[in-house]
N, CA, C and O atoms as CSV, one atom per row, in Angstrom:
chain,resi,resn,atom,element,x,y,z
A,1,UNK,N,N,-18.422,-12.818,31.957
A,1,UNK,CA,C,-17.603,-12.939,32.245
A,1,UNK,C,C,-16.878,-12.250,30.999
A,1,UNK,O,O,-16.690,-11.036,30.922
A,2,UNK,N,N,-16.514,-13.143,30.076
A,2,UNK,CA,C,-16.011,-12.710,29.048
A,2,UNK,C,C,-16.416,-11.617,28.298
A,2,UNK,O,O,-15.655,-10.717,27.940
A,3,UNK,N,N,-17.416,-11.669,28.091
A,3,UNK,CA,C,-18.576,-10.636,27.479
A,3,UNK,C,C,-17.914,-9.253,27.657
A,3,UNK,O,O,-17.486,-8.587,26.715
A,4,UNK,N,N,-17.876,-8.946,28.735
A,4,UNK,CA,C,-16.883,-7.679,30.197
A,4,UNK,C,C,-15.637,-7.600,29.731
A,4,UNK,O,O,-15.179,-6.608,29.164
A,5,UNK,N,N,-15.008,-8.694,29.962
A,5,UNK,CA,C,-13.669,-8.749,29.736
A,5,UNK,C,C,-13.101,-8.223,28.198
A,5,UNK,O,O,-12.167,-7.427,28.108
A,6,UNK,N,N,-13.791,-8.777,27.042
A,6,UNK,CA,C,-13.479,-8.339,26.032
A,6,UNK,C,C,-13.736,-6.584,25.691
A,6,UNK,O,O,-12.833,-5.953,25.141
A,7,UNK,N,N,-15.210,-5.821,26.128
A,7,UNK,CA,C,-15.633,-4.852,26.016
A,7,UNK,C,C,-14.680,-4.029,26.971
A,7,UNK,O,O,-14.881,-2.817,26.905
A,8,UNK,N,N,-13.461,-4.514,28.043
A,8,UNK,CA,C,-12.866,-3.495,28.422
A,8,UNK,C,C,-12.175,-3.342,27.583
A,8,UNK,O,O,-12.399,-2.342,26.900
A,9,UNK,N,N,-10.989,-4.228,27.189
A,9,UNK,CA,C,-10.015,-4.365,26.253
A,9,UNK,C,C,-10.370,-3.427,25.087
A,9,UNK,O,O,-9.764,-2.365,24.943
A,10,UNK,N,N,-11.506,-3.879,24.125
A,10,UNK,CA,C,-11.601,-3.029,23.074
A,10,UNK,C,C,-11.838,-1.633,23.916
A,10,UNK,O,O,-10.680,-1.222,23.987
A,11,UNK,N,N,-12.606,-0.722,24.556
A,11,UNK,CA,C,-12.877,-0.209,25.015
A,11,UNK,C,C,-10.768,0.687,25.259
A,11,UNK,O,O,-10.151,1.608,24.724
A,12,UNK,N,N,-10.575,-0.012,26.000
A,12,UNK,CA,C,-9.181,0.516,26.442
A,12,UNK,C,C,-7.691,1.001,25.497
A,12,UNK,O,O,-6.764,1.800,25.628
A,13,UNK,N,N,-8.318,-0.409,24.147
A,13,UNK,CA,C,-7.670,0.074,22.640
A,13,UNK,C,C,-8.228,0.897,21.951
A,13,UNK,O,O,-7.834,1.077,20.798
A,14,UNK,N,N,-9.123,1.501,22.391
A,14,UNK,CA,C,-9.809,2.628,21.276
A,14,UNK,C,C,-8.960,4.275,22.016
A,14,UNK,O,O,-8.341,5.227,21.539
A,15,UNK,N,N,-9.507,3.742,23.700
A,15,UNK,CA,C,-8.793,5.402,24.477
A,15,UNK,C,C,-7.102,5.024,23.880
A,15,UNK,O,O,-6.719,5.692,22.920
A,16,UNK,N,N,-6.666,4.544,24.146
A,16,UNK,CA,C,-5.357,4.519,23.695
A,16,UNK,C,C,-4.956,4.688,22.448
A,16,UNK,O,O,-3.934,5.359,22.299
A,17,UNK,N,N,-5.523,4.231,21.435
A,17,UNK,CA,C,-5.296,4.677,20.033
A,17,UNK,C,C,-5.538,5.953,19.651
A,17,UNK,O,O,-4.962,6.631,18.800
A,18,UNK,N,N,-6.603,6.258,20.487
A,18,UNK,CA,C,-6.946,8.235,20.501
A,18,UNK,C,C,-5.678,9.036,20.902
A,18,UNK,O,O,-5.151,9.944,20.259
A,19,UNK,N,N,-5.207,8.397,22.367
A,19,UNK,CA,C,-4.314,9.374,22.434
A,19,UNK,C,C,-3.146,9.517,22.183
A,19,UNK,O,O,-2.446,10.478,22.501
A,20,UNK,N,N,-2.770,8.366,21.459
A,20,UNK,CA,C,-1.785,8.151,20.459
A,20,UNK,C,C,-1.560,9.182,19.420
A,20,UNK,O,O,-0.659,9.959,19.106
A,21,UNK,N,N,-2.890,8.832,18.967
A,21,UNK,CA,C,-2.799,9.752,17.398
A,21,UNK,C,C,-3.314,11.394,17.268
A,21,UNK,O,O,-3.171,12.125,16.288
A,22,UNK,N,N,-4.004,11.745,18.677
A,22,UNK,CA,C,-3.787,13.012,19.053
A,22,UNK,C,C,-2.351,13.576,19.111
A,22,UNK,O,O,-1.910,14.457,18.374
A,23,UNK,N,N,-1.599,12.850,20.231
A,23,UNK,CA,C,-0.307,13.557,20.445
A,23,UNK,C,C,0.591,13.771,19.219
A,23,UNK,O,O,1.298,14.779,19.226
A,24,UNK,N,N,0.658,12.740,17.913
A,24,UNK,CA,C,1.306,12.514,17.208
A,24,UNK,C,C,0.684,13.709,16.102
A,24,UNK,O,O,1.467,14.494,15.567
A,25,UNK,N,N,-0.930,13.764,15.796
A,25,UNK,CA,C,-1.200,14.436,14.882
A,25,UNK,C,C,-1.642,15.824,15.122
A,25,UNK,O,O,-1.443,16.855,14.480
A,26,UNK,N,N,-2.346,15.568,16.300
A,26,UNK,CA,C,-3.728,16.765,16.710
A,26,UNK,C,C,-4.142,17.128,16.009
A,26,UNK,O,O,-3.929,18.294,15.674
A,27,UNK,N,N,-4.969,16.343,15.387
A,27,UNK,CA,C,-6.343,16.109,14.610
A,27,UNK,C,C,-7.148,15.117,15.236
A,27,UNK,O,O,-6.955,13.976,15.657
A,28,UNK,N,N,-8.774,16.446,15.118
A,28,UNK,CA,C,-9.389,15.550,15.543
A,28,UNK,C,C,-9.913,13.825,14.789
A,28,UNK,O,O,-10.105,12.639,15.058
A,29,UNK,N,N,-9.934,15.048,13.493
A,29,UNK,CA,C,-10.257,13.859,12.158
A,29,UNK,C,C,-9.679,12.450,12.385
A,29,UNK,O,O,-10.441,11.536,12.698
A,30,UNK,N,N,-8.516,12.270,12.255
A,30,UNK,CA,C,-7.447,11.182,12.669
A,30,UNK,C,C,-7.373,10.272,14.176
A,30,UNK,O,O,-7.036,9.108,14.394
A,31,UNK,N,N,-7.806,11.270,14.996
A,31,UNK,CA,C,-7.946,10.906,16.343
A,31,UNK,C,C,-9.353,9.724,16.412
A,31,UNK,O,O,-9.280,8.617,16.945
A,32,UNK,N,N,-10.497,10.254,15.782
A,32,UNK,CA,C,-11.715,9.732,15.640
A,32,UNK,C,C,-11.619,8.103,14.979
A,32,UNK,O,O,-11.869,7.071,15.600
A,33,UNK,N,N,-11.148,8.225,13.426
A,33,UNK,CA,C,-10.572,6.918,12.993
A,33,UNK,C,C,-9.447,6.439,13.877
A,33,UNK,O,O,-9.934,6.171,14.976
A,34,UNK,N,N,-8.904,6.347,13.870
A,34,UNK,CA,C,-7.470,5.799,15.016
A,34,UNK,C,C,-8.610,5.056,16.135
A,34,UNK,O,O,-8.769,3.853,16.340
A,35,UNK,N,N,-9.151,5.942,16.611
A,35,UNK,CA,C,-10.435,5.285,17.467
A,35,UNK,C,C,-11.010,4.196,17.261
A,35,UNK,O,O,-11.197,3.260,18.039
A,36,UNK,N,N,-11.375,4.354,15.896
A,36,UNK,CA,C,-12.357,2.899,15.527
A,36,UNK,C,C,-11.742,1.585,15.717
A,36,UNK,O,O,-12.103,0.513,16.202
A,37,UNK,N,N,-10.166,2.270,14.893
A,37,UNK,CA,C,-9.477,1.370,14.444
A,37,UNK,C,C,-9.134,0.661,15.749
A,37,UNK,O,O,-9.065,-0.566,15.673
A,38,UNK,N,N,-8.940,1.146,16.765
A,38,UNK,CA,C,-8.486,0.671,18.333
A,38,UNK,C,C,-7.517,-0.241,18.071
A,38,UNK,O,O,-6.901,0.414,17.231
A,39,UNK,N,N,-6.594,-1.817,18.206
A,39,UNK,CA,C,-5.914,-2.147,18.866
A,39,UNK,C,C,-4.755,-1.876,17.056
A,39,UNK,O,O,-3.553,-1.745,16.830
A,40,UNK,N,N,-5.817,-1.909,16.337
A,40,UNK,CA,C,-4.730,-2.281,14.799
A,40,UNK,C,C,-4.049,-0.850,15.095
A,40,UNK,O,O,-2.876,-1.216,15.023
A,41,UNK,N,N,-3.992,0.289,15.329
A,41,UNK,CA,C,-3.330,1.557,15.274
A,41,UNK,C,C,-2.181,1.388,16.300
A,41,UNK,O,O,-1.024,1.809,16.322
A,42,UNK,N,N,-2.780,0.759,16.988
A,42,UNK,CA,C,-1.892,0.785,18.321
A,42,UNK,C,C,-0.482,-0.603,18.172
A,42,UNK,O,O,0.640,-0.747,18.656
A,43,UNK,N,N,-1.246,-1.282,17.356
A,43,UNK,CA,C,0.154,-2.156,16.917
A,43,UNK,C,C,1.059,-1.278,16.043
A,43,UNK,O,O,2.233,-0.959,16.228
A,44,UNK,N,N,0.160,-0.946,14.974
A,44,UNK,CA,C,0.958,-0.445,14.238
A,44,UNK,C,C,1.814,0.873,14.716
A,44,UNK,O,O,2.953,1.092,14.303
A,45,UNK,N,N,1.441,1.328,15.211
A,45,UNK,CA,C,2.175,2.830,16.064
A,45,UNK,C,C,3.174,2.093,16.669
A,45,UNK,O,O,4.216,2.613,16.269
A,46,UNK,N,N,3.543,0.866,17.657
A,46,UNK,CA,C,4.577,0.415,18.468
A,46,UNK,C,C,5.214,-0.178,17.576
A,46,UNK,O,O,6.309,-0.438,18.074
A,47,UNK,N,N,5.150,-0.779,15.903
A,47,UNK,CA,C,5.956,-1.369,15.454
A,47,UNK,C,C,6.587,-0.648,14.753
A,47,UNK,O,O,7.774,-0.875,14.518
A,48,UNK,N,N,5.814,0.583,14.165
A,48,UNK,CA,C,6.648,1.759,12.947
A,48,UNK,C,C,7.499,2.371,14.012
A,48,UNK,O,O,8.651,2.576,13.629
A,49,UNK,N,N,7.186,2.799,15.529
A,49,UNK,CA,C,8.057,3.613,15.889
A,49,UNK,C,C,9.005,2.604,16.955
A,49,UNK,O,O,9.455,2.940,18.050
A,50,UNK,N,N,9.128,1.503,16.390
A,50,UNK,CA,C,9.891,0.904,17.131
A,50,UNK,C,C,11.668,1.579,17.352
A,50,UNK,O,O,12.311,1.648,18.399
A,51,UNK,N,N,11.857,1.771,16.706
A,51,UNK,CA,C,13.523,2.941,15.871
A,51,UNK,C,C,13.787,4.130,16.388
A,51,UNK,O,O,14.922,4.531,16.646
A,52,UNK,N,N,12.239,5.053,16.650
A,52,UNK,CA,C,12.312,6.404,16.623
A,52,UNK,C,C,11.708,6.854,18.017
A,52,UNK,O,O,10.637,6.546,18.540
A,53,UNK,N,N,12.599,7.575,18.398
A,53,UNK,CA,C,12.219,7.928,19.761
A,53,UNK,C,C,12.031,9.237,19.976
A,53,UNK,O,O,12.568,10.159,19.362
A,54,UNK,N,N,10.869,9.341,21.307
A,54,UNK,CA,C,10.264,10.906,20.587
A,54,UNK,C,C,11.000,11.801,21.459
A,54,UNK,O,O,10.231,12.590,22.006
A,55,UNK,N,N,12.426,11.988,21.840
A,55,UNK,CA,C,12.934,12.819,22.910
A,55,UNK,C,C,13.627,13.248,21.533
A,55,UNK,O,O,14.048,12.543,20.616
A,56,UNK,N,N,13.604,14.689,21.700
A,56,UNK,CA,C,14.340,15.770,20.859
A,56,UNK,C,C,16.170,15.941,21.305
A,56,UNK,O,O,16.488,16.571,22.314
A,57,UNK,N,N,16.956,15.454,20.625
A,57,UNK,CA,C,18.580,15.298,21.313
A,57,UNK,C,C,18.781,16.318,20.406
A,57,UNK,O,O,19.895,16.828,20.288
């Protein structure tokens, strides 16, 4: 039961990291790299962009 939870969580973190990376960089290399990093990149993105809005004003 716990193993399935961790597999699902890691997979979701990787997909989220790839999605964020692709939307920011439009680079397959960085998307794959950030997908390997998974949740580390998601947390980095959340902390690093907490004061920046992606909305053009």
